[in-house]
N, CA and C atoms of all chains as a GROMACS GRO file, in nm:
protein
  597
    1LEU      N    1  -1.780   0.191  -1.780
    1LEU     CA    2  -1.757   0.300  -1.875
    1LEU      C    3  -1.702   0.244  -2.005
    2PRO      N    4  -1.767   0.275  -2.118
    2PRO     CA    5  -1.717   0.223  -2.248
    2PRO      C    6  -1.582   0.287  -2.284
    3GLN      N    7  -1.511   0.221  -2.370
    3GLN     CA    8  -1.370   0.253  -2.396
    3GLN      C    9  -1.342   0.395  -2.445
    4PRO      N   10  -1.415   0.448  -2.548
    4PRO     CA   11  -1.382   0.583  -2.594
    4PRO      C   12  -1.402   0.687  -2.485
    5GLU      N   13  -1.499   0.661  -2.394
    5GLU     CA   14  -1.521   0.760  -2.288
    5GLU      C   15  -1.406   0.762  -2.189
    6THR      N   16  -1.354   0.642  -2.156
    6THR     CA   17  -1.240   0.640  -2.065
    6THR      C   18  -1.121   0.711  -2.127
    7ALA      N   19  -1.102   0.692  -2.260
    7ALA     CA   20  -0.991   0.760  -2.325
    7ALA      C   21  -1.008   0.910  -2.315
    8ALA      N   22  -1.135   0.957  -2.331
    8ALA     CA   23  -1.161   1.101  -2.324
    8ALA      C   24  -1.131   1.155  -2.184
    9VAL      N   25  -1.172   1.077  -2.081
    9VAL     CA   26  -1.148   1.121  -1.942
    9VAL      C   27  -1.000   1.135  -1.916
   10LEU      N   28  -0.925   1.031  -1.959
   10LEU     CA   29  -0.780   1.034  -1.936
   10LEU      C   30  -0.718   1.153  -2.006
   11LYS      N   31  -0.761   1.174  -2.130
   11LYS     CA   32  -0.703   1.286  -2.207
   11LYS      C   33  -0.730   1.418  -2.135
   12ARG      N   34  -0.853   1.433  -2.083
   12ARG     CA   35  -0.890   1.557  -2.015
   12ARG      C   36  -0.801   1.581  -1.894
   13THR      N   37  -0.784   1.474  -1.813
   13THR     CA   38  -0.704   1.492  -1.691
   13THR      C   39  -0.560   1.524  -1.725
   14VAL      N   40  -0.504   1.449  -1.824
   14VAL     CA   41  -0.363   1.473  -1.857
   14VAL      C   42  -0.345   1.614  -1.910
   15GLU      N   43  -0.442   1.659  -1.991
   15GLU     CA   44  -0.428   1.795  -2.045
   15GLU      C   45  -0.438   1.899  -1.935
   16ALA      N   46  -0.530   1.878  -1.840
   16ALA     CA   47  -0.541   1.972  -1.727
   16ALA      C   48  -0.411   1.976  -1.649
   17LEU      N   49  -0.350   1.857  -1.628
   17LEU     CA   50  -0.225   1.851  -1.556
   17LEU      C   51  -0.115   1.927  -1.629
   18MET      N   52  -0.108   1.906  -1.761
   18MET     CA   53   0.000   1.970  -1.837
   18MET      C   54  -0.020   2.120  -1.840
   19GLN      N   55  -0.147   2.163  -1.839
   19GLN     CA   56  -0.178   2.306  -1.838
   19GLN      C   57  -0.120   2.373  -1.715
   20ARG      N   58  -0.127   2.302  -1.599
   20ARG     CA   59  -0.075   2.361  -1.478
   20ARG      C   60   0.074   2.337  -1.463
   21GLY      N   61   0.134   2.282  -1.566
   21GLY     CA   62   0.279   2.268  -1.560
   21GLY      C   63   0.326   2.144  -1.488
   22ALA      N   64   0.268   2.030  -1.518
   22ALA     CA   65   0.315   1.904  -1.461
   22ALA      C   66   0.374   1.821  -1.572
   23ILE      N   67   0.480   1.751  -1.541
   23ILE     CA   68   0.545   1.668  -1.643
   23ILE      C   69   0.497   1.525  -1.621
   24VAL      N   70   0.428   1.470  -1.720
   24VAL     CA   71   0.375   1.335  -1.708
   24VAL      C   72   0.480   1.237  -1.757
   25ARG      N   73   0.520   1.147  -1.665
   25ARG     CA   74   0.626   1.053  -1.703
   25ARG      C   75   0.570   0.925  -1.761
   26ASN      N   76   0.458   0.880  -1.706
   26ASN     CA   77   0.410   0.749  -1.743
   26ASN      C   78   0.263   0.738  -1.706
   27LEU      N   79   0.190   0.658  -1.782
   27LEU     CA   80   0.049   0.635  -1.749
   27LEU      C   81   0.026   0.485  -1.756
   28GLU      N   82  -0.018   0.427  -1.644
   28GLU     CA   83  -0.037   0.282  -1.641
   28GLU      C   84  -0.183   0.250  -1.618
   29ASN      N   85  -0.227   0.143  -1.683
   29ASN     CA   86  -0.364   0.096  -1.663
   29ASN      C   87  -0.358  -0.028  -1.575
   30LEU      N   88  -0.418  -0.019  -1.456
   30LEU     CA   89  -0.413  -0.134  -1.367
   30LEU      C   90  -0.531  -0.226  -1.389
   31GLY      N   91  -0.602  -0.209  -1.501
   31GLY     CA   92  -0.712  -0.299  -1.533
   31GLY      C   93  -0.846  -0.247  -1.483
   32GLU      N   94  -0.953  -0.308  -1.535
   32GLU     CA   95  -1.086  -0.273  -1.488
   32GLU      C   96  -1.139  -0.391  -1.408
   33ARG      N   97  -1.180  -0.365  -1.285
   33ARG     CA   98  -1.233  -0.477  -1.208
   33ARG      C   99  -1.344  -0.429  -1.117
   34ALA      N  100  -1.408  -0.523  -1.050
   34ALA     CA  101  -1.513  -0.490  -0.956
   34ALA      C  102  -1.450  -0.422  -0.836
   35LEU      N  103  -1.510  -0.310  -0.793
   35LEU     CA  104  -1.456  -0.238  -0.679
   35LEU      C  105  -1.471  -0.323  -0.554
   36PRO      N  106  -1.383  -0.305  -0.454
   36PRO     CA  107  -1.395  -0.387  -0.334
   36PRO      C  108  -1.521  -0.356  -0.255
   37TYR      N  109  -1.571  -0.231  -0.263
   37TYR     CA  110  -1.697  -0.199  -0.196
   37TYR      C  111  -1.769  -0.098  -0.285
   38LYS      N  112  -1.902  -0.095  -0.271
   38LYS     CA  113  -1.978  -0.006  -0.360
   38LYS      C  114  -1.952   0.138  -0.318
   39ILE      N  115  -1.918   0.221  -0.414
   39ILE     CA  116  -1.887   0.360  -0.384
   39ILE      C  117  -1.996   0.446  -0.443
   40SER      N  118  -2.055   0.534  -0.362
   40SER     CA  119  -2.157   0.624  -0.415
   40SER      C  120  -2.093   0.760  -0.437
   41LYS      N  121  -2.100   0.808  -0.558
   41LYS     CA  122  -2.034   0.932  -0.593
   41LYS      C  123  -2.114   0.999  -0.701
   42HIS      N  124  -2.132   1.131  -0.687
   42HIS     CA  125  -2.207   1.205  -0.790
   42HIS      C  126  -2.345   1.143  -0.813
   43LYS      N  127  -2.413   1.114  -0.703
   43LYS     CA  128  -2.550   1.061  -0.707
   43LYS      C  129  -2.564   0.930  -0.783
   44GLU      N  130  -2.457   0.846  -0.778
   44GLU     CA  131  -2.467   0.718  -0.848
   44GLU      C  132  -2.389   0.616  -0.769
   45ARG      N  133  -2.441   0.497  -0.762
   45ARG     CA  134  -2.374   0.390  -0.689
   45ARG      C  135  -2.289   0.310  -0.787
   46HIS      N  136  -2.156   0.304  -0.767
   46HIS     CA  137  -2.067   0.238  -0.862
   46HIS      C  138  -2.022   0.102  -0.809
   47LYS      N  139  -2.018   0.000  -0.900
   47LYS     CA  140  -1.970  -0.130  -0.858
   47LYS      C  141  -1.846  -0.172  -0.933
   48ARG      N  142  -1.826  -0.120  -1.053
   48ARG     CA  143  -1.708  -0.155  -1.132
   48ARG      C  144  -1.632  -0.028  -1.165
   49GLY      N  145  -1.500  -0.040  -1.177
   49GLY     CA  146  -1.423   0.078  -1.212
   49GLY      C  147  -1.293   0.040  -1.278
   50GLY      N  148  -1.236   0.138  -1.351
   50GLY     CA  149  -1.105   0.117  -1.410
   50GLY      C  150  -1.002   0.191  -1.327
   51TYR      N  151  -0.885   0.129  -1.305
   51TYR     CA  152  -0.781   0.190  -1.224
   51TYR      C  153  -0.669   0.240  -1.312
   52PHE      N  154  -0.630   0.367  -1.296
   52PHE     CA  155  -0.521   0.423  -1.374
   52PHE      C  156  -0.421   0.489  -1.283
   53LEU      N  157  -0.294   0.476  -1.319
   53LEU     CA  158  -0.187   0.533  -1.238
   53LEU      C  159  -0.105   0.626  -1.326
   54ILE      N  160  -0.095   0.754  -1.284
   54ILE     CA  161  -0.020   0.851  -1.365
   54ILE      C  162   0.106   0.891  -1.289
   55ASP      N  163   0.222   0.874  -1.354
   55ASP     CA  164   0.350   0.915  -1.295
   55ASP      C  165   0.372   1.062  -1.322
   56LEU      N  166   0.385   1.141  -1.216
   56LEU     CA  167   0.390   1.285  -1.236
   56LEU      C  168   0.515   1.346  -1.180
   57GLU      N  169   0.552   1.462  -1.238
   57GLU     CA  170   0.653   1.542  -1.172
   57GLU      C  171   0.599   1.684  -1.171
   58ALA      N  172   0.572   1.737  -1.053
   58ALA     CA  173   0.508   1.869  -1.049
   58ALA      C  174   0.537   1.936  -0.916
   59SER      N  175   0.506   2.065  -0.910
   59SER     CA  176   0.525   2.138  -0.785
   59SER      C  177   0.406   2.111  -0.695
   60PRO      N  178   0.423   2.118  -0.563
   60PRO     CA  179   0.312   2.082  -0.473
   60PRO      C  180   0.194   2.177  -0.476
   61SER      N  181   0.210   2.297  -0.536
   61SER     CA  182   0.096   2.391  -0.538
   61SER      C  183  -0.014   2.345  -0.633
   62ILE      N  184   0.017   2.242  -0.716
   62ILE     CA  185  -0.084   2.194  -0.811
   62ILE      C  186  -0.186   2.106  -0.743
   63VAL      N  187  -0.147   2.046  -0.628
   63VAL     CA  188  -0.229   1.939  -0.569
   63VAL      C  189  -0.372   1.982  -0.543
   64SER      N  190  -0.396   2.091  -0.469
   64SER     CA  191  -0.534   2.124  -0.435
   64SER      C  192  -0.620   2.165  -0.554
   65PRO      N  193  -0.569   2.249  -0.648
   65PRO     CA  194  -0.655   2.275  -0.765
   65PRO      C  195  -0.687   2.149  -0.844
   66MET      N  196  -0.590   2.055  -0.849
   66MET     CA  197  -0.616   1.932  -0.924
   66MET      C  198  -0.722   1.848  -0.855
   67MET      N  199  -0.717   1.842  -0.721
   67MET     CA  200  -0.818   1.765  -0.650
   67MET      C  201  -0.956   1.825  -0.675
   68ASP      N  202  -0.966   1.959  -0.678
   68ASP     CA  203  -1.094   2.023  -0.709
   68ASP      C  204  -1.142   1.982  -0.847
   69HIS      N  205  -1.047   1.993  -0.942
   69HIS     CA  206  -1.081   1.965  -1.081
   69HIS      C  207  -1.132   1.822  -1.097
   70LEU      N  208  -1.059   1.728  -1.036
   70LEU     CA  209  -1.101   1.588  -1.049
   70LEU      C  210  -1.228   1.561  -0.973
   71GLY      N  211  -1.253   1.640  -0.867
   71GLY     CA  212  -1.376   1.619  -0.793
   71GLY      C  213  -1.498   1.659  -0.871
   72ARG      N  214  -1.480   1.759  -0.957
   72ARG     CA  215  -1.595   1.803  -1.035
   72ARG      C  216  -1.623   1.712  -1.153
   73ASP      N  217  -1.525   1.630  -1.191
   73ASP     CA  218  -1.543   1.540  -1.304
   73ASP      C  219  -1.634   1.425  -1.265
   74ILE      N  220  -1.745   1.403  -1.341
   74ILE     CA  221  -1.841   1.301  -1.299
   74ILE      C  222  -1.785   1.161  -1.316
   75ASP      N  223  -1.700   1.143  -1.416
   75ASP     CA  224  -1.655   1.007  -1.445
   75ASP      C  225  -1.548   0.958  -1.350
   76VAL      N  226  -1.489   1.052  -1.274
   76VAL     CA  227  -1.383   1.010  -1.182
   76VAL      C  228  -1.448   0.974  -1.048
   77ILE      N  229  -1.427   0.850  -1.004
   77ILE     CA  230  -1.493   0.807  -0.880
   77ILE      C  231  -1.410   0.848  -0.759
   78ARG      N  232  -1.281   0.816  -0.761
   78ARG     CA  233  -1.198   0.849  -0.646
   78ARG      C  234  -1.062   0.900  -0.692
   79ARG      N  235  -1.015   1.005  -0.628
   79ARG     CA  236  -0.889   1.065  -0.673
   79ARG      C  237  -0.791   1.065  -0.557
   80ALA      N  238  -0.664   1.057  -0.588
   80ALA     CA  239  -0.564   1.059  -0.481
   80ALA      C  240  -0.428   1.092  -0.539
   81PHE      N  241  -0.346   1.161  -0.456
   81PHE     CA  242  -0.207   1.187  -0.492
   81PHE      C  243  -0.119   1.115  -0.392
   82VAL      N  244  -0.017   1.046  -0.441
   82VAL     CA  245   0.072   0.972  -0.353
   82VAL      C  246   0.216   1.008  -0.391
   83LYS      N  247   0.301   1.021  -0.290
   83LYS     CA  248   0.442   1.050  -0.322
   83LYS      C  249   0.504   0.930  -0.389
   84HIS      N  250   0.600   0.957  -0.478
   84HIS     CA  251   0.667   0.846  -0.546
   84HIS      C  252   0.754   0.771  -0.447
   85PRO      N  253   0.731   0.641  -0.428
   85PRO     CA  254   0.813   0.569  -0.331
   85PRO      C  255   0.956   0.553  -0.381
   86VAL      N  256   1.049   0.619  -0.312
   86VAL     CA  257   1.190   0.609  -0.352
   86VAL      C  258   1.241   0.473  -0.311
   87ALA      N  259   1.294   0.399  -0.406
   87ALA     CA  260   1.342   0.264  -0.375
   87ALA      C  261   1.464   0.273  -0.286
   88LYS      N  262   1.446   0.250  -0.156
   88LYS     CA  263   1.558   0.263  -0.063
   88LYS      C  264   1.644   0.139  -0.068
   89ALA      N  265   1.766   0.155  -0.022
   89ALA     CA  266   1.858   0.041  -0.019
   89ALA      C  267   1.803  -0.066   0.074
   90GLU      N  268   1.818  -0.195   0.034
   90GLU     CA  269   1.760  -0.302   0.113
   90GLU      C  270   1.849  -0.332   0.230
   91GLU      N  271   1.833  -0.248   0.338
   91GLU     CA  272   1.927  -0.264   0.448
   91GLU      C  273   1.862  -0.327   0.568
   92CYS      N  274   1.762  -0.411   0.543
   92CYS     CA  275   1.690  -0.464   0.658
   92CYS      C  276   1.782  -0.552   0.739
   93SER      N  277   1.814  -0.509   0.860
   93SER     CA  278   1.914  -0.583   0.935
   93SER      C  279   1.855  -0.699   1.010
   94GLY      N  280   1.724  -0.718   1.002
   94GLY     CA  281   1.666  -0.832   1.073
   94GLY      C  282   1.626  -0.794   1.214
   95ILE      N  283   1.570  -0.892   1.285
   95ILE     CA  284   1.520  -0.866   1.420
   95ILE      C  285   1.638  -0.865   1.516
   96ILE      N  286   1.659  -0.750   1.579
   96ILE     CA  287   1.766  -0.741   1.678
   96ILE      C  288   1.709  -0.783   1.812
   97PRO      N  289   1.764  -0.886   1.876
   97PRO     CA  290   1.703  -0.930   2.003
   97PRO      C  291   1.721  -0.826   2.112
   98VAL      N  292   1.609  -0.789   2.174
   98VAL     CA  293   1.612  -0.691   2.282
   98VAL      C  294   1.602  -0.764   2.414
   99SER      N  295   1.688  -0.732   2.507
   99SER     CA  296   1.682  -0.802   2.635
   99SER      C  297   1.562  -0.751   2.714
  100PRO      N  298   1.503  -0.838   2.795
  100PRO     CA  299   1.380  -0.800   2.867
  100PRO      C  300   1.400  -0.679   2.960
  101GLU      N  301   1.521  -0.659   3.017
  101GLU     CA  302   1.540  -0.543   3.107
  101GLU      C  303   1.528  -0.413   3.031
  102GLU      N  304   1.584  -0.412   2.909
  102GLU     CA  305   1.574  -0.289   2.828
  102GLU      C  306   1.430  -0.257   2.797
  103LYS      N  307   1.354  -0.366   2.766
  103LYS     CA  308   1.213  -0.344   2.730
  103LYS      C  309   1.139  -0.280   2.847
  104LEU      N  310   1.167  -0.332   2.968
  104LEU     CA  311   1.097  -0.280   3.085
  104LEU      C  312   1.130  -0.134   3.110
  105SER      N  313   1.260  -0.100   3.097
  105SER     CA  314   1.299   0.037   3.132
  105SER      C  315   1.258   0.135   3.023
  106ALA      N  316   1.256   0.090   2.895
  106ALA     CA  317   1.230   0.183   2.785
  106ALA      C  318   1.084   0.223   2.780
  107LYS      N  319   0.993   0.124   2.797
  107LYS     CA  320   0.850   0.156   2.789
  107LYS      C  321   0.807   0.238   2.908
  108LYS      N  322   0.700   0.315   2.888
  108LYS     CA  323   0.659   0.407   2.996
  108LYS      C  324   0.616   0.327   3.117
  109GLN      N  325   4.860  -1.665   2.373
  109GLN     CA  326   4.777  -1.554   2.419
  109GLN      C  327   4.651  -1.548   2.335
  110PRO      N  328   4.531  -1.553   2.392
  110PRO     CA  329   4.408  -1.550   2.308
  110PRO      C  330   4.389  -1.412   2.246
  111ILE      N  331   4.358  -1.410   2.114
  111ILE     CA  332   4.337  -1.283   2.042
  111ILE      C  333   4.191  -1.242   2.060
  112LYS      N  334   4.167  -1.113   2.077
  112LYS     CA  335   4.028  -1.068   2.093
  112LYS      C  336   3.964  -1.055   1.955
  113MET      N  337   3.855  -1.129   1.936
  113MET     CA  338   3.781  -1.113   1.810
  113MET      C  339   3.634  -1.139   1.836
  114GLU      N  340   3.551  -1.097   1.743
  114GLU     CA  341   3.407  -1.117   1.757
  114GLU      C  342   3.376  -1.265   1.742
  115ASN      N  343   3.270  -1.307   1.806
  115ASN     CA  344   3.231  -1.447   1.805
  115ASN      C  345   3.213  -1.495   1.661
  116PRO      N  346   3.301  -1.582   1.607
  116PRO     CA  347   3.286  -1.624   1.468
  116PRO      C  348   3.174  -1.723   1.447
  117TYR      N  349   3.120  -1.779   1.554
  117TYR     CA  350   3.014  -1.877   1.539
  117TYR      C  351   2.876  -1.817   1.558
  118LYS      N  352   2.869  -1.686   1.555
  118LYS     CA  353   2.738  -1.623   1.575
  118LYS      C  354   2.648  -1.648   1.454
  119ASP      N  355   2.517  -1.671   1.480
  119ASP     CA  356   2.427  -1.685   1.363
  119ASP      C  357   2.397  -1.546   1.308
  120PRO      N  358   2.367  -1.536   1.179
  120PRO     CA  359   2.324  -1.407   1.123
  120PRO      C  360   2.192  -1.365   1.189
  121PRO      N  361   2.165  -1.235   1.199
  121PRO     CA  362   2.043  -1.190   1.268
  121PRO      C  363   1.918  -1.246   1.203
  122LYS      N  364   1.821  -1.280   1.288
  122LYS     CA  365   1.699  -1.343   1.236
  122LYS      C  366   1.624  -1.242   1.148
  123LYS      N  367   1.577  -1.292   1.034
  123LYS     CA  368   1.506  -1.203   0.943
  123LYS      C  369   1.357  -1.229   0.952
  124CYS      N  370   1.278  -1.123   0.938
  124CYS     CA  371   1.134  -1.145   0.936
  124CYS      C  372   1.093  -1.186   0.794
  125VAL      N  373   0.964  -1.215   0.779
  125VAL     CA  374   0.918  -1.272   0.651
  125VAL      C  375   0.941  -1.177   0.535
  126LEU      N  376   0.924  -1.045   0.561
  126LEU     CA  377   0.931  -0.951   0.450
  126LEU      C  378   1.063  -0.880   0.442
  127CYS      N  379   1.170  -0.940   0.496
  127CYS     CA  380   1.292  -0.862   0.514
  127CYS      C  381   1.350  -0.803   0.386
  128GLY      N  382   1.338  -0.872   0.270
  128GLY     CA  383   1.399  -0.810   0.154
  128GLY      C  384   1.297  -0.752   0.059
  129ILE      N  385   1.169  -0.770   0.090
  129ILE     CA  386   1.064  -0.744  -0.009
  129ILE      C  387   1.012  -0.602   0.004
  130ASN      N  388   0.994  -0.536  -0.109
  130ASN     CA  389   0.942  -0.400  -0.112
  130ASN      C  390   0.790  -0.403  -0.097
  131VAL      N  391   0.739  -0.326   0.000
  131VAL     CA  392   0.596  -0.329   0.025
  131VAL      C  393   0.528  -0.216  -0.053
  132ASP      N  394   0.421  -0.248  -0.126
  132ASP     CA  395   0.352  -0.150  -0.208
  132ASP      C  396   0.205  -0.156  -0.178
  133TYR      N  397   0.134  -0.041  -0.187
  133TYR     CA  398  -0.010  -0.046  -0.158
  133TYR      C  399  -0.086  -0.113  -0.271
  134LYS      N  400  -0.016  -0.139  -0.384
  134LYS     CA  401  -0.086  -0.195  -0.500
  134LYS      C  402  -0.096  -0.346  -0.497
  135ASN      N  403   0.000  -0.419  -0.438
  135ASN     CA  404  -0.017  -0.564  -0.444
  135ASN      C  405  -0.104  -0.610  -0.328
  136VAL      N  406  -0.233  -0.621  -0.364
  136VAL     CA  407  -0.336  -0.649  -0.264
  136VAL      C  408  -0.318  -0.788  -0.206
  137GLN      N  409  -0.263  -0.880  -0.284
  137GLN     CA  410  -0.248  -1.018  -0.237
  137GLN      C  411  -0.158  -1.024  -0.116
  138LEU      N  412  -0.043  -0.955  -0.126
  138LEU     CA  413   0.050  -0.955  -0.012
  138LEU      C  414  -0.014  -0.891   0.110
  139LEU      N  415  -0.084  -0.779   0.088
  139LEU     CA  416  -0.142  -0.708   0.201
  139LEU      C  417  -0.253  -0.789   0.264
  140SER      N  418  -0.331  -0.863   0.180
  140SER     CA  419  -0.442  -0.939   0.237
  140SER      C  420  -0.395  -1.053   0.323
  141GLN      N  421  -0.269  -1.095   0.309
  141GLN     CA  422  -0.222  -1.206   0.392
  141GLN      C  423  -0.209  -1.166   0.538
  142PHE      N  424  -0.206  -1.034   0.566
  142PHE     CA  425  -0.192  -0.989   0.704
  142PHE      C  426  -0.322  -0.933   0.759
  143VAL      N  427  -0.433  -0.973   0.697
  143VAL     CA  428  -0.563  -0.922   0.739
  143VAL      C  429  -0.651  -1.040   0.776
  144SER      N  430  -0.736  -1.023   0.876
  144SER     CA  431  -0.823  -1.133   0.915
  144SER      C  432  -0.928  -1.158   0.807
  145PRO      N  433  -0.955  -1.286   0.773
  145PRO     CA  434  -1.055  -1.313   0.670
  145PRO      C  435  -1.198  -1.289   0.717
  146TYR      N  436  -1.218  -1.286   0.850
  146TYR     CA  437  -1.356  -1.271   0.899
  146TYR      C  438  -1.393  -1.125   0.923
  147THR      N  439  -1.304  -1.050   0.986
  147THR     CA  440  -1.338  -0.911   1.017
  147THR      C  441  -1.264  -0.811   0.928
  148GLY      N  442  -1.154  -0.853   0.867
  148GLY     CA  443  -1.077  -0.757   0.788
  148GLY      C  444  -0.988  -0.669   0.873
  149SER      N  445  -0.963  -0.706   0.998
  149SER     CA  446  -0.878  -0.623   1.082
  149SER      C  447  -0.732  -0.665   1.063
  150ILE      N  448  -0.641  -0.567   1.076
  150ILE     CA  449  -0.499  -0.593   1.053
  150ILE      C  450  -0.441  -0.665   1.175
  151TYR      N  451  -0.358  -0.767   1.154
  151TYR     CA  452  -0.299  -0.842   1.264
  151TYR      C  453  -0.189  -0.762   1.331
  152GLY      N  454  -0.179  -0.779   1.461
  152GLY     CA  455  -0.075  -0.708   1.535
  152GLY      C  456   0.059  -0.774   1.520
  153ARG      N  457   0.164  -0.710   1.580
  153ARG     CA  458   0.299  -0.761   1.561
  153ARG      C  459   0.320  -0.896   1.626
  154HIS      N  460   0.244  -0.924   1.733
  154HIS     CA  461   0.263  -1.052   1.800
  154HIS      C  462   0.211  -1.166   1.715
  155LEU      N  463   0.125  -1.136   1.614
  155LEU     CA  464   0.074  -1.241   1.528
  155LEU      C  465   0.154  -1.252   1.399
  156THR      N  466   0.191  -1.136   1.342
  156THR     CA  467   0.262  -1.142   1.214
  156THR      C  468   0.408  -1.176   1.232
  157GLY      N  469   0.467  -1.132   1.343
  157GLY     CA  470   0.609  -1.160   1.364
  157GLY      C  471   0.699  -1.081   1.271
  158LEU      N  472   0.662  -0.955   1.241
  158LEU     CA  473   0.744  -0.873   1.152
  158LEU      C  474   0.826  -0.776   1.234
  159CYS      N  475   0.934  -0.725   1.174
  159CYS     CA  476   1.010  -0.625   1.246
  159CYS      C  477   0.938  -0.489   1.240
  160ASN      N  478   0.980  -0.399   1.326
  160ASN     CA  479   0.918  -0.268   1.346
  160ASN      C  480   0.885  -0.195   1.216
  161LYS      N  481   0.993  -0.181   1.133
  161LYS     CA  482   0.979  -0.104   1.009
  161LYS      C  483   0.872  -0.163   0.919
  162LYS      N  484   0.882  -0.297   0.900
  162LYS     CA  485   0.795  -0.360   0.803
  162LYS      C  486   0.650  -0.358   0.851
  163GLN      N  487   0.631  -0.372   0.983
  163GLN     CA  488   0.494  -0.370   1.034
  163GLN      C  489   0.430  -0.234   1.005
  164ARG      N  490   0.509  -0.127   1.029
  164ARG     CA  491   0.455   0.006   1.005
  164ARG      C  492   0.425   0.028   0.858
  165GLU      N  493   0.517  -0.020   0.771
  165GLU     CA  494   0.495  -0.003   0.626
  165GLU      C  495   0.370  -0.075   0.583
  166ILE      N  496   0.351  -0.196   0.636
  166ILE     CA  497   0.235  -0.275   0.597
  166ILE      C  498   0.107  -0.207   0.642
  167THR      N  499   0.105  -0.156   0.766
  167THR     CA  500  -0.017  -0.091   0.814
  167THR      C  501  -0.051   0.029   0.729
  168LYS      N  502   0.052   0.110   0.699
  168LYS     CA  503   0.026   0.229   0.617
  168LYS      C  504  -0.026   0.189   0.480
  169ALA      N  505   0.035   0.083   0.422
  169ALA     CA  506  -0.005   0.042   0.287
  169ALA      C  507  -0.147  -0.011   0.288
  170ILE      N  508  -0.183  -0.087   0.394
  170ILE     CA  509  -0.318  -0.142   0.399
  170ILE      C  510  -0.419  -0.030   0.411
  171LYS      N  511  -0.389   0.069   0.496
  171LYS     CA  512  -0.485   0.178   0.511
  171LYS      C  513  -0.500   0.258   0.382
  172ARG      N  514  -0.386   0.274   0.311
  172ARG     CA  515  -0.394   0.344   0.182
  172ARG      C  516  -0.481   0.264   0.086
  173ALA      N  517  -0.458   0.133   0.082
  173ALA     CA  518  -0.533   0.049  -0.012
  173ALA      C  519  -0.682   0.056   0.019
  174HIS      N  520  -0.718   0.069   0.149
  174HIS     CA  521  -0.860   0.082   0.184
  174HIS      C  522  -0.918   0.208   0.124
  175VAL      N  523  -0.845   0.319   0.141
  175VAL     CA  524  -0.898   0.447   0.096
  175VAL      C  525  -0.906   0.454  -0.056
  176PHE      N  526  -0.803   0.407  -0.124
  176PHE     CA  527  -0.800   0.419  -0.269
  176PHE      C  528  -0.893   0.322  -0.339
  177GLY      N  529  -0.951   0.227  -0.265
  177GLY     CA  530  -1.041   0.134  -0.330
  177GLY      C  531  -0.969   0.019  -0.396
  178PHE      N  532  -0.862  -0.032  -0.333
  178PHE     CA  533  -0.794  -0.151  -0.386
  178PHE      C  534  -0.830  -0.273  -0.304
  179MET      N  535  -0.854  -0.254  -0.176
  179MET     CA  536  -0.874  -0.367  -0.088
  179MET      C  537  -1.002  -0.347  -0.008
  180PRO      N  538  -1.082  -0.453   0.011
  180PRO     CA  539  -1.203  -0.437   0.092
  180PRO      C  540  -1.167  -0.417   0.238
  181VAL      N  541  -1.255  -0.346   0.309
  181VAL     CA  542  -1.225  -0.304   0.446
  181VAL      C  543  -1.275  -0.403   0.550
  182MET      N  544  -1.400  -0.452   0.529
  182MET     CA  545  -1.463  -0.529   0.635
  182MET      C  546  -1.435  -0.676   0.628
  183PHE      N  547  -1.371  -0.723   0.522
  183PHE     CA  548  -1.346  -0.865   0.508
  183PHE      C  549  -1.225  -0.882   0.417
  184LYS      N  550  -1.188  -1.007   0.397
  184LYS     CA  551  -1.073  -1.034   0.310
  184LYS      C  552  -1.125  -1.074   0.174
  185ASN      N  553  -1.060  -1.032   0.069
  185ASN     CA  554  -1.100  -1.064  -0.067
  185ASN      C  555  -1.102  -1.216  -0.086
  186PRO      N  556  -1.220  -1.273  -0.120
  186PRO     CA  557  -1.230  -1.420  -0.128
  186PRO      C  558  -1.137  -1.483  -0.229
  187GLN      N  559  -1.090  -1.400  -0.325
  187GLN     CA  560  -0.991  -1.452  -0.419
  187GLN      C  561  -0.864  -1.497  -0.348
  188PHE      N  562  -0.828  -1.427  -0.240
  188PHE     CA  563  -0.700  -1.452  -0.175
  188PHE      C  564  -0.714  -1.535  -0.050
  189LEU      N  565  -0.828  -1.607  -0.036
  189LEU     CA  566  -0.849  -1.682   0.088
  189LEU      C  567  -0.756  -1.802   0.099
  190THR      N  568  -0.715  -1.857  -0.016
  190THR     CA  569  -0.638  -1.981  -0.011
  190THR      C  570  -0.487  -1.952  -0.017
  191ASP      N  571  -0.446  -1.834   0.030
  191ASP     CA  572  -0.303  -1.802   0.028
  191ASP      C  573  -0.231  -1.874   0.141
  192PRO      N  574  -0.099  -1.896   0.128
  192PRO     CA  575  -0.027  -1.961   0.238
  192PRO      C  576  -0.029  -1.874   0.363
  193LYS      N  577  -0.033  -1.940   0.480
  193LYS     CA  578  -0.048  -1.866   0.606
  193LYS      C  579   0.085  -1.807   0.649
  194LEU      N  580   0.087  -1.675   0.676
  194LEU     CA  581   0.209  -1.611   0.722
  194LEU      C  582   0.202  -1.578   0.870
  195CYS      N  583   0.082  -1.559   0.922
  195CYS     CA  584   0.065  -1.519   1.061
  195CYS      C  585   0.031  -1.642   1.143
  196ASN      N  586   0.079  -1.646   1.268
  196ASN     CA  587   0.049  -1.764   1.349
  196ASN      C  588  -0.080  -1.739   1.426
  197ILE      N  589  -0.191  -1.765   1.358
  197ILE     CA  590  -0.320  -1.747   1.420
  197ILE      C  591  -0.398  -1.875   1.404
  198LYS      N  592  -0.471  -1.911   1.509
  198LYS     CA  593  -0.549  -2.035   1.503
  198LYS      C  594  -0.696  -1.999   1.493
  199TYR      N  595  -0.762  -2.060   1.396
  199TYR     CA  596  -0.905  -2.030   1.380
  199TYR      C  597  -0.988  -2.130   1.458
   0.00000   0.00000   0.00000
């Protein structure tokens, strides 16, 4: 996809999001690269794509109308919503050795 | 009289490879290190040697990366074939 068209697609999606009352925090471009596998969408087989990540704050009722909206857009190959990963405290305590008797009794 | 105290010579608990590292579905290089280069199947805990939490996080992240189109499903990305070995598997 040539550059002005990608800009138009992004603008469309962001405007649709803002219309439904979503607060856009950040928009990141993860680069354009060859897709890991060929994706057929909207009667076309795609091999290259641009990856974009939009940081959102919105109510959950927006999710399904947005998925519909992005599904109808021809230029969007794949759409997804993911929860923001909250950076948890690094409390990894390491491998706690389990005695073999506990293992035997705990498992079914 | 001997005082009761915890064993001061105990070693700190053994840490797995990813103990301090945040796992994300976006860094495909890290995720590809736990995938077979021939079939693209995810290695089990007996091969990776990770703790419970991290193994689950990695599996979820790999499956997400498959769906979102970040990581190939049936094989390992040839770009990442020469990464250092983290899993104890013999080819």
